[in-house]
C-alpha positions, 0 to 999 in steps of 0.5 A: 499500499503506498503512502498515497493510499495510506493516507487516503484510507485515514491511517498514517504510515506507522498505524498501517505498518503497526496493523500489518505487523499485528496480523503478520503476527497473529499469523505466525503464531496461528500456523505454529499452533496448528502444525504442533496439534496435527503433527503431533496427532498425525505422527502418533497415529500414522495419517498421512492426510493430517501430516500433509495438513500439518506440512502444508502450514509449515509452508504458512508459516515460513510465508508469515515470517516472510511477509512479517520480516520483508513486508513491513518495509513497504511502509518505508519512506522514499530513500536514495537507493528507493527513490519510488519507495518500496511497494515491491517489496510487498508482492516479492514477499507474496511471490515467495509465499506462492513459490513455497506453497507450490513446491510443498504441494509437490513434495506432498503430493509425491507423499500421498502417492508413495502411500497409496502405492505401499499402503496406508499404516494409519489407525483411527482414534478421535483425537485425529478428528480433534485435531482437524476440528481445532485446525479448521477453526484456528484457521477461521480465526485467523482468516477473519482477523486478517481480512479485518485488519486488511480492510483498512491496511489493504496489503497484497501480502496480507492477502495472500495469508488471508487466502492461505487461511481460508483454503487451510480449511478446504485442505483440513475438510479434505484430510477430515474425509481420508480419517473418515475413510480410516474409520469405515474400513477404507484407510487408502482414503487417507493418502488419497485425500492427502493428495487432493490436499496436495493439488489443492495447495499447488493450485493455491501457490499458482493463483498467488504467484500468478497475480503478484508477478503481475505486480513485480513485470509492471504488467497493464491493468485490467480495462475497466482500470484504464478506462477509468483513467483515461475519463479521468484525463478526458472529463477536465474541461480544459483538456481537448485530447489524449494520446500516449496514454500508458497504465502499468503496475509499480509493484501494487500500485499503478503508475500513470504516463500520459500526454494531454491536449490543452490550448496552446496559449494558456499561460504557464501559470494555468497549464500548471495548476490544469496539470496539478488538478489532473494529477490530483483527479488521478491519484484519488482513483484506487490504486494510482500511485505516481502519476507524469503528465506532458501537456502539449498545445493543441492542434499542432498535430504531432500526435496525429497518427495516435491511436487513442485521442 
């Protein structure tokens, strides 16, 4: 979240950093507790599904720590080495989350396949059900709290952690199906549920990575967002045309570059005032950070071949 967006949300950078840090720490603690409970019970009764769910949370724990350590720097002020701020740190942390999740999911998928081939060794106990019920409650509370904080902070890294918490509930349900299979005399369902959990984990990691790669490589926003930028420029009464409009992501913020056509007889002060009004209008749009405008006198024809006016 840029300093501009933070200000528009009614927060100062310190308040946003504190909220981000609290949510990150809670995610670390919540995942650590889940790992201890599920791993202990899974090892005690040989449940592949439970161990797979616990191992998934190891990735979540690593991701939460990375977000906690790296993500806070997004609220640092621009400096000599980072004149545009630190917005790209946040999607970088989220991309790391996605990568770790994918790698762990593939490893879990291999372990599940081995369980199906070699035969299950799990035995049923009510503690298996209790551990999974505890895990689902833990993840729901963690999801709710992260979403609640992020409603104000608007962090892509926290958003990735919230999605991960929500998906953890689904993977725990899959693990519960496997445990139920053991109870009803079909222990192979435990390994099969572990495989399903693994596939869900991989899918989740890919989706997180795909979204945040767009932020890192400076991809274009949606057509709707681009139209909103163009409309904000054209709606000004002094603007007669717009060309060479470029809108792209710089981290999680949108950067706008454009040539704007105005009356060539304007004084320098009048042109400056128009530019200031246009920049303010664009920065009031959601996700827009830096704006770079070049005012051109209308009618001289240097943009006659431009596709957009």
